[in-house]
PDB file of N, CA, C, O and CB in Angstrom:
ATOM      1  N   MET A   1      48.801  23.907  -4.669  1.00  0.00           N
ATOM      2  CA  MET A   1      47.428  24.549  -5.089  1.00  0.00           C
ATOM      3  C   MET A   1      47.569  25.917  -4.542  1.00  0.00           C
ATOM      4  O   MET A   1      48.196  26.168  -3.513  1.00  0.00           O
ATOM      5  CB  MET A   1      46.033  23.772  -4.476  1.00  0.00           C
ATOM      6  N   SER A   2      46.961  26.786  -5.273  1.00  0.00           N
ATOM      7  CA  SER A   2      46.785  28.211  -5.174  1.00  0.00           C
ATOM      8  C   SER A   2      45.335  28.383  -4.528  1.00  0.00           C
ATOM      9  O   SER A   2      44.409  27.630  -4.826  1.00  0.00           O
ATOM     10  CB  SER A   2      46.943  28.944  -6.654  1.00  0.00           C
ATOM     11  N   VAL A   3      45.215  29.397  -3.651  1.00  0.00           N
ATOM     12  CA  VAL A   3      44.066  29.743  -3.090  1.00  0.00           C
ATOM     13  C   VAL A   3      43.601  31.072  -3.865  1.00  0.00           C
ATOM     14  O   VAL A   3      44.383  32.023  -3.844  1.00  0.00           O
ATOM     15  CB  VAL A   3      44.255  29.893  -1.554  1.00  0.00           C
ATOM     16  N   GLU A   4      42.463  31.192  -4.501  1.00  0.00           N
ATOM     17  CA  GLU A   4      42.067  32.416  -5.179  1.00  0.00           C
ATOM     18  C   GLU A   4      41.305  32.924  -4.333  1.00  0.00           C
ATOM     19  O   GLU A   4      40.539  32.183  -3.717  1.00  0.00           O
ATOM     20  CB  GLU A   4      41.450  32.340  -6.448  1.00  0.00           C
ATOM     21  N   THR A   5      41.323  34.470  -4.059  1.00  0.00           N
ATOM     22  CA  THR A   5      40.583  35.453  -3.202  1.00  0.00           C
ATOM     23  C   THR A   5      39.848  36.234  -4.089  1.00  0.00           C
ATOM     24  O   THR A   5      40.360  36.566  -5.158  1.00  0.00           O
ATOM     25  CB  THR A   5      41.457  36.339  -2.320  1.00  0.00           C
ATOM     26  N   THR A   6      38.575  36.616  -3.755  1.00  0.00           N
ATOM     27  CA  THR A   6      37.808  37.413  -4.633  1.00  0.00           C
ATOM     28  C   THR A   6      37.925  38.665  -4.203  1.00  0.00           C
ATOM     29  O   THR A   6      37.643  38.928  -3.034  1.00  0.00           O
ATOM     30  CB  THR A   6      36.469  37.056  -4.749  1.00  0.00           C
ATOM     31  N   LYS A   7      38.375  39.672  -5.112  1.00  0.00           N
ATOM     32  CA  LYS A   7      38.567  40.972  -4.791  1.00  0.00           C
ATOM     33  C   LYS A   7      37.078  41.727  -4.571  1.00  0.00           C
ATOM     34  O   LYS A   7      36.173  41.585  -5.394  1.00  0.00           O
ATOM     35  CB  LYS A   7      39.457  41.604  -5.942  1.00  0.00           C
ATOM     36  N   MET A   8      36.953  42.459  -3.491  1.00  0.00           N
ATOM     37  CA  MET A   8      35.527  43.057  -3.261  1.00  0.00           C
ATOM     38  C   MET A   8      35.984  44.557  -2.939  1.00  0.00           C
ATOM     39  O   MET A   8      37.022  44.855  -2.348  1.00  0.00           O
ATOM     40  CB  MET A   8      34.558  42.257  -1.898  1.00  0.00           C
ATOM     41  N   MET A   9      35.036  45.439  -3.427  1.00  0.00           N
ATOM     42  CA  MET A   9      35.132  46.969  -3.170  1.00  0.00           C
ATOM     43  C   MET A   9      33.868  47.607  -2.933  1.00  0.00           C
ATOM     44  O   MET A   9      32.854  47.146  -3.458  1.00  0.00           O
ATOM     45  CB  MET A   9      35.755  47.695  -4.316  1.00  0.00           C
ATOM     46  N   GLU A  10      33.828  48.547  -2.251  1.00  0.00           N
ATOM     47  CA  GLU A  10      32.678  49.231  -1.954  1.00  0.00           C
ATOM     48  C   GLU A  10      32.416  50.261  -2.805  1.00  0.00           C
ATOM     49  O   GLU A  10      33.324  50.916  -3.317  1.00  0.00           O
ATOM     50  CB  GLU A  10      32.684  49.678  -0.739  1.00  0.00           C
ATOM     51  N   LEU A  11      31.080  50.499  -3.037  1.00  0.00           N
ATOM     52  CA  LEU A  11      30.570  51.374  -4.172  1.00  0.00           C
ATOM     53  C   LEU A  11      29.964  52.678  -3.255  1.00  0.00           C
ATOM     54  O   LEU A  11      29.175  52.548  -2.319  1.00  0.00           O
ATOM     55  CB  LEU A  11      29.279  50.493  -5.234  1.00  0.00           C
ATOM     56  N   TRP A  12      30.485  53.881  -3.718  1.00  0.00           N
ATOM     57  CA  TRP A  12      29.848  55.018  -3.035  1.00  0.00           C
ATOM     58  C   TRP A  12      29.574  55.976  -3.993  1.00  0.00           C
ATOM     59  O   TRP A  12      30.216  56.137  -5.030  1.00  0.00           O
ATOM     60  CB  TRP A  12      30.651  55.611  -1.955  1.00  0.00           C
ATOM     61  N   GLY A  13      28.385  56.756  -3.547  1.00  0.00           N
ATOM     62  CA  GLY A  13      27.908  57.854  -4.395  1.00  0.00           C
ATOM     63  C   GLY A  13      28.165  59.109  -3.728  1.00  0.00           C
ATOM     64  O   GLY A  13      27.787  59.164  -2.557  1.00  0.00           O
ATOM     65  N   ALA A  14      28.714  60.108  -4.206  1.00  0.00           N
ATOM     66  CA  ALA A  14      28.947  61.438  -3.755  1.00  0.00           C
ATOM     67  C   ALA A  14      28.074  62.455  -4.565  1.00  0.00           C
ATOM     68  O   ALA A  14      28.122  62.565  -5.790  1.00  0.00           O
ATOM     69  CB  ALA A  14      30.446  61.763  -3.876  1.00  0.00           C
ATOM     70  N   VAL A  15      27.272  63.182  -3.736  1.00  0.00           N
ATOM     71  CA  VAL A  15      26.394  64.266  -4.475  1.00  0.00           C
ATOM     72  C   VAL A  15      26.855  65.576  -4.004  1.00  0.00           C
ATOM     73  O   VAL A  15      27.003  65.763  -2.796  1.00  0.00           O
ATOM     74  CB  VAL A  15      24.785  64.130  -4.188  1.00  0.00           C
ATOM     75  N   PRO A  16      27.102  66.537  -4.899  1.00  0.00           N
ATOM     76  CA  PRO A  16      27.632  67.874  -4.459  1.00  0.00           C
ATOM     77  C   PRO A  16      26.547  68.580  -3.896  1.00  0.00           C
ATOM     78  O   PRO A  16      25.551  68.705  -4.608  1.00  0.00           O
ATOM     79  CB  PRO A  16      28.261  68.705  -5.577  1.00  0.00           C
ATOM     80  N   ARG A  17      26.537  69.073  -2.744  1.00  0.00           N
ATOM     81  CA  ARG A  17      25.447  69.930  -2.198  1.00  0.00           C
ATOM     82  C   ARG A  17      25.398  71.467  -2.242  1.00  0.00           C
ATOM     83  O   ARG A  17      24.518  72.144  -1.709  1.00  0.00           O
ATOM     84  CB  ARG A  17      25.365  69.629  -0.912  1.00  0.00           C
ATOM     85  N   GLY A  18      26.365  71.902  -2.886  1.00  0.00           N
ATOM     86  CA  GLY A  18      26.436  73.220  -3.249  1.00  0.00           C
ATOM     87  C   GLY A  18      27.760  74.072  -2.669  1.00  0.00           C
ATOM     88  O   GLY A  18      28.621  73.529  -1.977  1.00  0.00           O
ATOM     89  N   GLU A  19      27.790  75.285  -2.997  1.00  0.00           N
ATOM     90  CA  GLU A  19      28.874  76.055  -2.514  1.00  0.00           C
ATOM     91  C   GLU A  19      29.152  76.009  -1.019  1.00  0.00           C
ATOM     92  O   GLU A  19      28.254  76.145  -0.189  1.00  0.00           O
ATOM     93  CB  GLU A  19      28.656  77.385  -2.895  1.00  0.00           C
ATOM     94  N   GLY A  20      30.497  75.800  -0.691  1.00  0.00           N
ATOM     95  CA  GLY A  20      30.662  75.776   0.781  1.00  0.00           C
ATOM     96  C   GLY A  20      30.229  74.587   1.665  1.00  0.00           C
ATOM     97  O   GLY A  20      30.439  74.528   2.876  1.00  0.00           O
ATOM     98  N   LYS A  21      29.662  73.738   1.001  1.00  0.00           N
ATOM     99  CA  LYS A  21      28.911  72.485   1.696  1.00  0.00           C
ATOM    100  C   LYS A  21      29.647  71.317   1.320  1.00  0.00           C
ATOM    101  O   LYS A  21      29.854  71.190   0.113  1.00  0.00           O
ATOM    102  CB  LYS A  21      27.338  72.270   1.246  1.00  0.00           C
ATOM    103  N   ALA A  22      30.096  70.421   2.105  1.00  0.00           N
ATOM    104  CA  ALA A  22      30.749  69.150   1.802  1.00  0.00           C
ATOM    105  C   ALA A  22      29.806  68.280   0.869  1.00  0.00           C
ATOM    106  O   ALA A  22      28.598  68.519   0.862  1.00  0.00           O
ATOM    107  CB  ALA A  22      31.092  68.377   3.164  1.00  0.00           C
ATOM    108  N   ASP A  23      30.332  67.295   0.098  1.00  0.00           N
ATOM    109  CA  ASP A  23      29.455  66.483  -0.650  1.00  0.00           C
ATOM    110  C   ASP A  23      28.805  65.494   0.293  1.00  0.00           C
ATOM    111  O   ASP A  23      29.304  65.179   1.373  1.00  0.00           O
ATOM    112  CB  ASP A  23      30.185  65.790  -1.784  1.00  0.00           C
ATOM    113  N   LEU A  24      27.640  65.015  -0.187  1.00  0.00           N
ATOM    114  CA  LEU A  24      26.879  63.960   0.601  1.00  0.00           C
ATOM    115  C   LEU A  24      27.365  62.576   0.110  1.00  0.00           C
ATOM    116  O   LEU A  24      27.141  62.198  -1.040  1.00  0.00           O
ATOM    117  CB  LEU A  24      25.247  64.104   0.401  1.00  0.00           C
ATOM    118  N   TRP A  25      27.990  61.885   0.952  1.00  0.00           N
ATOM    119  CA  TRP A  25      28.543  60.440   0.521  1.00  0.00           C
ATOM    120  C   TRP A  25      27.558  59.420   1.122  1.00  0.00           C
ATOM    121  O   TRP A  25      27.100  59.546   2.257  1.00  0.00           O
ATOM    122  CB  TRP A  25      30.153  60.117   1.109  1.00  0.00           C
ATOM    123  N   THR A  26      27.252  58.379   0.273  1.00  0.00           N
ATOM    124  CA  THR A  26      26.423  57.361   0.791  1.00  0.00           C
ATOM    125  C   THR A  26      26.847  55.974   0.212  1.00  0.00           C
ATOM    126  O   THR A  26      27.094  55.880  -0.991  1.00  0.00           O
ATOM    127  CB  THR A  26      24.961  57.685   0.477  1.00  0.00           C
ATOM    128  N   ARG A  27      26.922  55.049   0.924  1.00  0.00           N
ATOM    129  CA  ARG A  27      27.416  53.686   0.295  1.00  0.00           C
ATOM    130  C   ARG A  27      26.257  53.204  -0.450  1.00  0.00           C
ATOM    131  O   ARG A  27      25.173  53.112   0.127  1.00  0.00           O
ATOM    132  CB  ARG A  27      27.907  52.534   1.400  1.00  0.00           C
ATOM    133  N   ILE A  28      26.387  52.882  -1.700  1.00  0.00           N
ATOM    134  CA  ILE A  28      25.263  52.334  -2.422  1.00  0.00           C
ATOM    135  C   ILE A  28      25.420  51.107  -2.919  1.00  0.00           C
ATOM    136  O   ILE A  28      24.462  50.670  -3.556  1.00  0.00           O
ATOM    137  CB  ILE A  28      24.896  53.077  -3.416  1.00  0.00           C
ATOM    138  N   GLY A  29      26.514  50.322  -2.788  1.00  0.00           N
ATOM    139  CA  GLY A  29      26.596  48.904  -3.059  1.00  0.00           C
ATOM    140  C   GLY A  29      27.980  48.381  -2.842  1.00  0.00           C
ATOM    141  O   GLY A  29      28.806  48.886  -2.081  1.00  0.00           O
ATOM    142  N   THR A  30      28.186  47.111  -3.728  1.00  0.00           N
ATOM    143  CA  THR A  30      29.502  46.312  -3.637  1.00  0.00           C
ATOM    144  C   THR A  30      29.780  46.045  -4.990  1.00  0.00           C
ATOM    145  O   THR A  30      28.914  46.073  -5.863  1.00  0.00           O
ATOM    146  CB  THR A  30      29.455  44.948  -2.778  1.00  0.00           C
ATOM    147  N   ALA A  31      31.111  45.756  -5.210  1.00  0.00           N
ATOM    148  CA  ALA A  31      31.674  45.289  -6.390  1.00  0.00           C
ATOM    149  C   ALA A  31      32.542  44.013  -6.105  1.00  0.00           C
ATOM    150  O   ALA A  31      33.388  43.968  -5.212  1.00  0.00           O
ATOM    151  CB  ALA A  31      32.480  46.406  -7.032  1.00  0.00           C
ATOM    152  N   PHE A  32      32.234  42.944  -6.987  1.00  0.00           N
ATOM    153  CA  PHE A  32      33.097  41.859  -6.973  1.00  0.00           C
ATOM    154  C   PHE A  32      33.793  41.571  -8.222  1.00  0.00           C
ATOM    155  O   PHE A  32      33.121  41.443  -9.246  1.00  0.00           O
ATOM    156  CB  PHE A  32      32.419  40.766  -6.585  1.00  0.00           C
ATOM    157  N   GLN A  33      35.199  41.443  -8.260  1.00  0.00           N
ATOM    158  CA  GLN A  33      35.955  41.253  -9.511  1.00  0.00           C
ATOM    159  C   GLN A  33      35.948  39.602  -9.827  1.00  0.00           C
ATOM    160  O   GLN A  33      36.125  38.707  -9.001  1.00  0.00           O
ATOM    161  CB  GLN A  33      37.558  41.893  -9.323  1.00  0.00           C
ATOM    162  N   ASN A  34      35.721  39.481 -11.096  1.00  0.00           N
ATOM    163  CA  ASN A  34      35.573  38.063 -11.840  1.00  0.00           C
ATOM    164  C   ASN A  34      37.080  37.635 -12.070  1.00  0.00           C
ATOM    165  O   ASN A  34      38.080  38.353 -12.031  1.00  0.00           O
ATOM    166  CB  ASN A  34      34.668  38.161 -13.420  1.00  0.00           C
ATOM    167  N   ARG A  35      36.976  36.214 -12.333  1.00  0.00           N
ATOM    168  CA  ARG A  35      38.392  35.728 -12.593  1.00  0.00           C
ATOM    169  C   ARG A  35      39.001  36.539 -13.926  1.00  0.00           C
ATOM    170  O   ARG A  35      40.216  36.711 -14.019  1.00  0.00           O
ATOM    171  CB  ARG A  35      38.368  34.006 -12.862  1.00  0.00           C
ATOM    172  N   ASP A  36      38.155  36.985 -14.867  1.00  0.00           N
ATOM    173  CA  ASP A  36      38.688  37.452 -16.160  1.00  0.00           C
ATOM    174  C   ASP A  36      38.985  39.005 -15.936  1.00  0.00           C
ATOM    175  O   ASP A  36      39.251  39.737 -16.890  1.00  0.00           O
ATOM    176  CB  ASP A  36      37.599  37.170 -17.417  1.00  0.00           C
ATOM    177  N   GLY A  37      38.929  39.428 -14.726  1.00  0.00           N
ATOM    178  CA  GLY A  37      39.053  40.838 -14.381  1.00  0.00           C
ATOM    179  C   GLY A  37      38.184  41.865 -14.586  1.00  0.00           C
ATOM    180  O   GLY A  37      38.464  43.057 -14.454  1.00  0.00           O
ATOM    181  N   SER A  38      37.011  41.363 -14.943  1.00  0.00           N
ATOM    182  CA  SER A  38      35.858  42.239 -15.044  1.00  0.00           C
ATOM    183  C   SER A  38      35.199  42.436 -13.883  1.00  0.00           C
ATOM    184  O   SER A  38      35.655  41.767 -12.956  1.00  0.00           O
ATOM    185  CB  SER A  38      34.955  41.812 -15.934  1.00  0.00           C
ATOM    186  N   TRP A  39      34.075  43.281 -13.560  1.00  0.00           N
ATOM    187  CA  TRP A  39      33.592  43.536 -12.310  1.00  0.00           C
ATOM    188  C   TRP A  39      32.044  43.393 -12.230  1.00  0.00           C
ATOM    189  O   TRP A  39      31.305  43.947 -13.043  1.00  0.00           O
ATOM    190  CB  TRP A  39      34.038  44.864 -11.912  1.00  0.00           C
ATOM    191  N   ASN A  40      31.587  42.605 -11.188  1.00  0.00           N
ATOM    192  CA  ASN A  40      29.982  42.692 -11.038  1.00  0.00           C
ATOM    193  C   ASN A  40      29.691  43.765  -9.990  1.00  0.00           C
ATOM    194  O   ASN A  40      30.304  43.776  -8.922  1.00  0.00           O
ATOM    195  CB  ASN A  40      29.269  41.206 -10.530  1.00  0.00           C
ATOM    196  N   LEU A  41      28.777  44.646 -10.288  1.00  0.00           N
ATOM    197  CA  LEU A  41      28.396  45.621  -9.311  1.00  0.00           C
ATOM    198  C   LEU A  41      26.922  45.231  -8.720  1.00  0.00           C
ATOM    199  O   LEU A  41      25.998  44.904  -9.464  1.00  0.00           O
ATOM    200  CB  LEU A  41      28.417  47.093 -10.000  1.00  0.00           C
ATOM    201  N   ARG A  42      26.817  45.295  -7.422  1.00  0.00           N
ATOM    202  CA  ARG A  42      25.555  45.080  -6.955  1.00  0.00           C
ATOM    203  C   ARG A  42      25.069  46.329  -6.130  1.00  0.00           C
ATOM    204  O   ARG A  42      25.514  46.648  -5.027  1.00  0.00           O
ATOM    205  CB  ARG A  42      25.545  43.808  -6.156  1.00  0.00           C
ATOM    206  N   LEU A  43      24.188  46.921  -6.761  1.00  0.00           N
ATOM    207  CA  LEU A  43      23.607  48.220  -6.276  1.00  0.00           C
ATOM    208  C   LEU A  43      22.488  48.024  -5.339  1.00  0.00           C
ATOM    209  O   LEU A  43      21.507  47.350  -5.653  1.00  0.00           O
ATOM    210  CB  LEU A  43      23.116  49.064  -7.420  1.00  0.00           C
ATOM    211  N   ASN A  44      22.625  48.644  -4.110  1.00  0.00           N
ATOM    212  CA  ASN A  44      21.497  48.763  -3.156  1.00  0.00           C
ATOM    213  C   ASN A  44      20.606  49.959  -3.441  1.00  0.00           C
ATOM    214  O   ASN A  44      19.398  49.871  -3.223  1.00  0.00           O
ATOM    215  CB  ASN A  44      22.022  48.867  -1.735  1.00  0.00           C
ATOM    216  N   PHE A  45      21.106  50.989  -3.885  1.00  0.00           N
ATOM    217  CA  PHE A  45      20.575  52.101  -4.325  1.00  0.00           C
ATOM    218  C   PHE A  45      21.109  52.517  -5.720  1.00  0.00           C
ATOM    219  O   PHE A  45      22.260  52.238  -6.055  1.00  0.00           O
ATOM    220  CB  PHE A  45      20.783  53.077  -3.345  1.00  0.00           C
ATOM    221  N   PHE A  46      20.237  53.202  -6.543  1.00  0.00           N
ATOM    222  CA  PHE A  46      20.608  53.672  -7.793  1.00  0.00           C
ATOM    223  C   PHE A  46      20.672  55.209  -7.712  1.00  0.00           C
ATOM    224  O   PHE A  46      19.742  55.840  -7.209  1.00  0.00           O
ATOM    225  CB  PHE A  46      19.642  53.172  -8.862  1.00  0.00           C
ATOM    226  N   PRO A  47      21.748  55.799  -8.198  1.00  0.00           N
ATOM    227  CA  PRO A  47      21.687  57.373  -7.943  1.00  0.00           C
ATOM    228  C   PRO A  47      20.915  57.851  -9.244  1.00  0.00           C
ATOM    229  O   PRO A  47      21.186  57.455 -10.377  1.00  0.00           O
ATOM    230  CB  PRO A  47      23.334  58.170  -7.785  1.00  0.00           C
ATOM    231  N   LEU A  48      19.915  58.758  -8.924  1.00  0.00           N
ATOM    232  CA  LEU A  48      19.106  59.472  -9.817  1.00  0.00           C
ATOM    233  C   LEU A  48      19.588  60.735 -10.237  1.00  0.00           C
ATOM    234  O   LEU A  48      19.336  61.125 -11.377  1.00  0.00           O
ATOM    235  CB  LEU A  48      17.903  59.644  -9.303  1.00  0.00           C
ATOM    236  N   ASP A  49      20.375  61.546  -9.304  1.00  0.00           N
ATOM    237  CA  ASP A  49      20.773  62.745  -9.349  1.00  0.00           C
ATOM    238  C   ASP A  49      22.149  62.809 -10.522  1.00  0.00           C
ATOM    239  O   ASP A  49      23.184  62.226 -10.196  1.00  0.00           O
ATOM    240  CB  ASP A  49      21.073  63.156  -7.793  1.00  0.00           C
ATOM    241  N   PRO A  50      22.096  63.409 -11.631  1.00  0.00           N
ATOM    242  CA  PRO A  50      23.084  63.226 -12.652  1.00  0.00           C
ATOM    243  C   PRO A  50      24.388  63.787 -12.175  1.00  0.00           C
ATOM    244  O   PRO A  50      25.397  63.467 -12.804  1.00  0.00           O
ATOM    245  CB  PRO A  50      22.658  63.870 -13.951  1.00  0.00           C
ATOM    246  N   ARG A  51      24.504  64.654 -11.053  1.00  0.00           N
ATOM    247  CA  ARG A  51      25.655  65.218 -10.599  1.00  0.00           C
ATOM    248  C   ARG A  51      26.412  64.140  -9.809  1.00  0.00           C
ATOM    249  O   ARG A  51      27.626  64.263  -9.642  1.00  0.00           O
ATOM    250  CB  ARG A  51      25.354  66.451  -9.796  1.00  0.00           C
ATOM    251  N   THR A  52      25.716  63.055  -9.301  1.00  0.00           N
ATOM    252  CA  THR A  52      26.303  62.048  -8.477  1.00  0.00           C
ATOM    253  C   THR A  52      27.561  61.415  -9.249  1.00  0.00           C
ATOM    254  O   THR A  52      27.451  61.007 -10.405  1.00  0.00           O
ATOM    255  CB  THR A  52      25.199  60.952  -8.113  1.00  0.00           C
ATOM    256  N   THR A  53      28.739  61.365  -8.542  1.00  0.00           N
ATOM    257  CA  THR A  53      29.834  60.515  -8.880  1.00  0.00           C
ATOM    258  C   THR A  53      29.764  59.287  -8.072  1.00  0.00           C
ATOM    259  O   THR A  53      29.511  59.293  -6.868  1.00  0.00           O
ATOM    260  CB  THR A  53      31.137  61.198  -8.690  1.00  0.00           C
ATOM    261  N   VAL A  54      30.011  58.160  -8.821  1.00  0.00           N
ATOM    262  CA  VAL A  54      30.091  56.763  -8.228  1.00  0.00           C
ATOM    263  C   VAL A  54      31.441  56.474  -8.258  1.00  0.00           C
ATOM    264  O   VAL A  54      32.114  56.539  -9.286  1.00  0.00           O
ATOM    265  CB  VAL A  54      29.284  55.659  -8.962  1.00  0.00           C
ATOM    266  N   GLN A  55      31.965  56.085  -6.919  1.00  0.00           N
ATOM    267  CA  GLN A  55      33.492  55.544  -6.863  1.00  0.00           C
ATOM    268  C   GLN A  55      33.563  54.285  -6.360  1.00  0.00           C
ATOM    269  O   GLN A  55      32.758  53.935  -5.498  1.00  0.00           O
ATOM    270  CB  GLN A  55      34.438  56.361  -6.005  1.00  0.00           C
ATOM    271  N   MET A  56      34.480  53.484  -6.804  1.00  0.00           N
ATOM    272  CA  MET A  56      34.745  52.170  -6.113  1.00  0.00           C
ATOM    273  C   MET A  56      35.968  52.113  -5.293  1.00  0.00           C
ATOM    274  O   MET A  56      37.089  52.272  -5.777  1.00  0.00           O
ATOM    275  CB  MET A  56      34.839  51.089  -7.091  1.00  0.00           C
ATOM    276  N   ARG A  57      35.705  51.847  -3.853  1.00  0.00           N
ATOM    277  CA  ARG A  57      36.991  52.106  -2.955  1.00  0.00           C
ATOM    278  C   ARG A  57      37.208  50.890  -2.142  1.00  0.00           C
ATOM    279  O   ARG A  57      36.253  50.156  -1.887  1.00  0.00           O
ATOM    280  CB  ARG A  57      36.846  53.407  -1.940  1.00  0.00           C
ATOM    281  N   GLU A  58      38.374  50.635  -1.727  1.00  0.00           N
ATOM    282  CA  GLU A  58      38.760  49.683  -0.884  1.00  0.00           C
ATOM    283  C   GLU A  58      37.839  49.666   0.281  1.00  0.00           C
ATOM    284  O   GLU A  58      37.443  50.738   0.738  1.00  0.00           O
ATOM    285  CB  GLU A  58      40.115  49.865  -0.521  1.00  0.00           C
ATOM    286  N   PRO A  59      37.416  48.377   0.870  1.00  0.00           N
ATOM    287  CA  PRO A  59      36.614  48.339   2.015  1.00  0.00           C
ATOM    288  C   PRO A  59      37.414  48.955   3.206  1.00  0.00           C
ATOM    289  O   PRO A  59      38.617  48.799   3.417  1.00  0.00           O
ATOM    290  CB  PRO A  59      36.163  46.895   2.292  1.00  0.00           C
ATOM    291  N   ARG A  60      36.459  49.739   4.002  1.00  0.00           N
ATOM    292  CA  ARG A  60      37.195  50.281   5.258  1.00  0.00           C
ATOM    293  C   ARG A  60      37.043  49.276   6.438  1.00  0.00           C
ATOM    294  O   ARG A  60      36.113  48.476   6.536  1.00  0.00           O
ATOM    295  CB  ARG A  60      36.587  51.750   5.715  1.00  0.00           C
ATOM    296  N   ALA A  61      38.138  49.425   7.380  1.00  0.00           N
ATOM    297  CA  ALA A  61      38.036  48.469   8.472  1.00  0.00           C
ATOM    298  C   ALA A  61      36.617  48.768   9.297  1.00  0.00           C
ATOM    299  O   ALA A  61      36.084  49.878   9.315  1.00  0.00           O
ATOM    300  CB  ALA A  61      39.396  48.618   9.454  1.00  0.00           C
ATOM    301  N   ALA A  62      36.132  47.668   9.929  1.00  0.00           N
ATOM    302  CA  ALA A  62      35.072  48.032  10.728  1.00  0.00           C
ATOM    303  C   ALA A  62      35.199  49.005  11.896  1.00  0.00           C
ATOM    304  O   ALA A  62      36.030  48.872  12.795  1.00  0.00           O
ATOM    305  CB  ALA A  62      34.607  46.932  11.178  1.00  0.00           C
ATOM    306  N   GLY A  63      34.395  49.899  11.820  1.00  0.00           N
ATOM    307  CA  GLY A  63      34.353  51.039  12.803  1.00  0.00           C
ATOM    308  C   GLY A  63      35.126  52.192  12.443  1.00  0.00           C
ATOM    309  O   GLY A  63      35.185  53.184  13.169  1.00  0.00           O
ATOM    310  N   ALA A  64      35.734  52.089  11.319  1.00  0.00           N
ATOM    311  CA  ALA A  64      36.716  53.428  10.772  1.00  0.00           C
ATOM    312  C   ALA A  64      35.755  54.248  10.306  1.00  0.00           C
ATOM    313  O   ALA A  64      34.686  53.792   9.902  1.00  0.00           O
ATOM    314  CB  ALA A  64      37.897  53.172   9.495  1.00  0.00           C
ATOM    315  N   GLU A  65      36.040  55.595  10.312  1.00  0.00           N
ATOM    316  CA  GLU A  65      35.360  56.686  10.001  1.00  0.00           C
ATOM    317  C   GLU A  65      36.095  57.577   8.946  1.00  0.00           C
ATOM    318  O   GLU A  65      35.582  58.627   8.560  1.00  0.00           O
ATOM    319  CB  GLU A  65      35.084  57.375  11.216  1.00  0.00           C
TER     320      GLU A  65
END
C-alpha cells in the first residue's frame, strides 16, 4: 500500500516599491495540490495592486528567514 502525501506550497505577493527600494513581500495564502495535478489556492489576502506578482514557493522551515 502506498502513502499519498499532499503537496503544499506557500503563496506570496511581491509589490514593487519603487526605484532603489526592495519589493514588499507578504505571505498571502497556501496552495494544495489535488490528485489530478491541479491546485487549490486558499488566499488569506487578495492583492489589489495590479503590479503585484503572486508566487508559489516551497514552505520554509520554521524560523527560517
